[in-house]
N, C-alpha and C positions, 0 to 999 in steps of 0.2 A: 347879321345877327348883331343883337346889341350888347352893351356892356354887360358882364356879370354883376350881378345884383343890383341892377339899375331900376327895380321895381320895388327894393326892399322900402319900408316906410309909406307907401302909396296906399291910399284907400279907394276902393272901388266895389261895388255890389254887395257892399253891407260888410266887407271884409277889410281887416287891416294887415299889410303884407309884411311878413317877419324875413327870416333868415334865407338867402338863397339855397337850394339844396342840390339842384342838378342840372345841367344843360342838354337838349337833345337838339335834332337836328331841325325841329318843327316848334320847339318852344323850351322856356326856361319853366321850371318847378321851385316853388317856393313853400316854406310854413306860412301858415295865416291862420288868423283867429276871428271869428264872426263878430261883429261889434257888439251885439246883442246879447247872444247864448255864451259867448267865449269858447263857443267850440273849437277844438284846433284841427285844422284840415290841411291838406296840400291843396296848392291852387297852381294852376298851368296855363301859362300865358303865352300865346304866339308870337314868335319872333315878328320885327316889324315886315321884314321882307315877306315874310310866309303870308303874313295877314293881308298882304296886298294880292297874293294867288288866290283867284277863287276857287279852284279845285282843291287847294290844301285846306282853304278856309272850311269848305263844305265837307272836307273829309273828317277835319275836327268835330265839326258839329255833329256828323253821324258818329263818330266815335263816342259823345255825351249821349246822344239820343239812344243807340243802343243799347250802352252800357245800363244807362237809366231804366230801359224798359226790361231788362232780364232780370235783376236782383236776384243774385244768388250767393250763399257765403262764400262760394270760391271765385267770384266775378267781383273786381273793383267797384266798389260801392260809392257812386258820383251824388254829387249834390246838388250844385247850381250851375248855370250857363250864362255867359253875360258878355258886357263889352268893355272896356277900358276908357277913359276919357279921350286916349289917343286914337281910339277905334280898333284895338286888337282884342280878337274874343279870347274869354278865358272860361276855364270850368274849375269847380271845387270837387274835390273828393277826400274819401276818408285818408287819414293822415297813418300810414303805415310805417311799423319798425322792421327793419331788414332790409335785404338785397335782392336785387336780380339773380336768378338761376344761374345766368351766364357767368357771375362773377364768381359765384360759389366754384361753379365748374372749373374756371381759370384759374382759382386759387389752388382746390383742393382734388380736380383730376376726378376719376371714375367713383360713384358711390358705392356704398354697400349694397346689395339688394334689398333689404328690409327698408332702408330709407327711400330708394328708386319706387318701391312697389306703393307706398303710403302717397308719394307725391304723384304718380301717375294715376293712381285712383282717385285723388282730388280733381286733377286734371280732367278725367274720364267725366267725374259729375257735372263739371261747369261746362263741358261739352255736350253731353246729352241734353244739359238744361237749355244751351243755346241753339242745338239743332232741332230741338221738339218745336221751338218757335220760329222755325224756319231760318236761323242766322247760322251761316257758317263763317268762322272767325278770318280764314285765308292768309294769316300771317302768324302764325304759331311760331314761336320760337325761344329760346332760353332768355333773350332780352325782355319778351312778354310776360314771362311768368316770375311774378316777385314773391319771395320766400320770406315769411313773417315767421317769428317765434313764438309758437301757440303753446298751451299748458301741456298739450300732450307730443308737441313736437313741431314738424314743419307743417305750417299751413298756407297755401299758396293762394295768389288771386291774379286771374288771367285778366292782362293790361290791353289796351289797344285795340279797341273794335273799329278801327276808323278806314279798315280795307272793306267793311261788311257792306254789301247792297250798292254801294255807290261802283264799284269795280265793275257791276254788270251792266250799270247804267252808262257810265262813260268808257267802258272798253279799254283800247289800248293805251288811250291818254293816260290813265290812271294808273295802269301798270307798268308804264314807263316811267311814271313818277314814283312807283313803291319800289321800281328796282334801284334807282337813284337814290331815296331814302333809307331804305331796308336792306336788310340783307337776304339773299337770293339762296344760302343754303339749305333752307326746309322748305323751298318751294316743291310741290308735287309735279311730277311730269308733265301733266296737261297744262299747269299753269306756265312751265318753263318753256313749253310750245307755244304759248299766247292763246291757249283754248279759254273759251267763256262758260263751257259746261261745267263750271266749278261747283261740287256738292260736297256733303259730309266727308265723303271719303278722301279729299283732299286735305283734309284737318288729319284725318287717319294716317296720312302718308307724315305728314309734318309732327305728329305724334309719336309715330314709328321710330322717325327720326332723331326726337328728343330722347326715346326709350334707349337707343343706340348708343347716345353720347352720354347718358347717366351711367351705361354699363362700362363705355370703353375711355373715357375722358376725351375722347376724339370727334370730330365733326365727321359725320357720315360721308357727306360728299364736298371734301375740301379741295381748293385748287385756289390758283393765284391770282385768276382774272374770273369776272363774269361769265364770258363765254366757256370757260373751261368747265367752272362750276355747273352751268346749265346743262353741257354736254355729259357731265358724269351723272347726274341726275336722270337725264334720258336713255342713257346707253350703257351704264356700269353699274357694279355691284360694291357695297363696301367691303373691305377687308373683315373677315370672320370675328366676333365678338369673342371666343376663347381664344384669340391669338392677345388678346391684351387683357382679359379678366376670367381666370377659373372658377371665379365663386359663381357664376352664370350658369345654369345648366344649358346644355344644348336645345333642349327643348324651348327655353326662352329666344333662343337664335333663331330656331325657326319661326317662332311668332313673329319676330321683328320682320324677319324677310318676307314673309307674307304680307306684313303691314308695308312693306316698301316695294312691293310689285309696282312695275310700270303700269300696266294694265289695271285701271281702277277696279274693273269687274273682277279682278281675282284678288283685292286686298279683301280685307274684313269689312263687312258692311257699315258698321257703326263703332264709334269709338268705344262704346261697351262691350261689344264682340272682341274688340282687341285687349281690352283689360282683363275680362272674364279668362281670355286664352293666357295671357300672362300670367295670372294666379294660378291658373293650372298648372303652368310650367314649373310653377314652384311646390306643386302638390298642397295648393291651400284652396280652401271653399271658395267658390267665385261669387263671393258676395262683396260687389266693389265698394257699396257703403259702408260694410263693416271695416274693411281694411283701411279707408280714407281717414277713418277715425282712432284706428287703434296706434298707441304709442310703437315707437319703430322697435323698442327693446323685447316688446311683445310678437311682434312681426318676425323679428329675428328667431325667438324661442320657436314659433309655429312653424316656419321654414326650417329650421335644423330637426324638429319632431316629424315632419310631414315624410308621408312615403315619397320613396324615391320617384322622380318624374318619370313618365313613359320615355323609351328611348326612339330617336329620330329614325324613320324607315322602318321599313318589314323587318322583323325580328328574324336573325338568323336560325334554321332549323336545328333542333335538338337533338344531340346524337341518340341512336336507339339505346335503350338500356332495357333488358327482360326484367319483368317481375318476379321471375323464377330462376334463379341461378343453375346453370347447367351440372348436371350431376356428374363428377369425374370418377374415372375407375379406381377402385381401389385395388391394393398391392394384391389382394387374395383375386380380385377378377380379372387381373392382368395374366396371373399365372395360370387360371383355367382357360384362358383365351389362349394363352400360347400352346399350352398341351393338346387343345382341340386341333390347332393349328398343324401339332405336328403329326399328331393320328391321321388326320386328311391327307396331309402330304406322303406319307408313308403307305396310305392305302392306294393313292393315286401312282407309286411308284411301283407298288406289288402288281397292279393292274397292268400296267405299261408291261412287265418282264413277262407276265403270263402271256399276253399277246404276241409278243416276240417270239416265244416258245412255239406256241400253234403253228 
């Protein structure tokens, strides 16, 4: 890894590099300006040792090509791709004001439901757009969701499409690289087992894991080592959401559980289905696009005013209640009944005495 800020002041690809912003395992990110237009951008440059790795360099190129082809409001907007004078690949992208979702969760913990609803609906729109183009992200996690401060609240950008398509072409080699470079916490069971038949339902699993973390502030499958994490993903269930946060209805937990099914055939088939079920759990109209752009305070009001979500499982049988109350005997009726009883008893006694005399 190069020295922090070593690119500041350099010029390449028509850009002048400014302040150092962040460092990652693959590269460093700087603020930069286009020399002719003056546009402010973020520029990501591969570290020298990464640039020499053919697979890492190809992954970086695919990240640019995929994002450039998708073009969606909730997916990072990339500008240019090129090479520095010393042979390191770089790409430029829109300059974002905000921070990764992972940093927000680490600082603030669980989110209130209305804010989580807005974020998940935006993520769903981005994923549906990508899946419609045959693109599966395969590496969804809070680190790859950047939260900007928009006019109506949080606005997300999905980052890092570097695992797209290349994973299928290079197989286990890239999977090994991804395990080293990234976090395995949000892998689907089929990814954790090294299977190659990864499809949109793998993203549904990761999205459900993120939903769990938004509600609880905790990682769904947390452990100290990578083997233990993968074992939990494959074999175990996370603790109930209700243990950590009673603000989320039990019907929300049911939605998350279905999204985290070990067998992908038992999960929601699409991100859209998952989000619509989540909205239904809060009693909201199942219009994902509507809630993606609704301010959080308005979502909160809608949740408060929504009808109570349906209970989990079959409803308990209702106790029988007659619509016509039974007629209780009056004091007069009780007296008449007793009188008749005494008369009958006397008649029986008299009949028995006459029989004995005969």
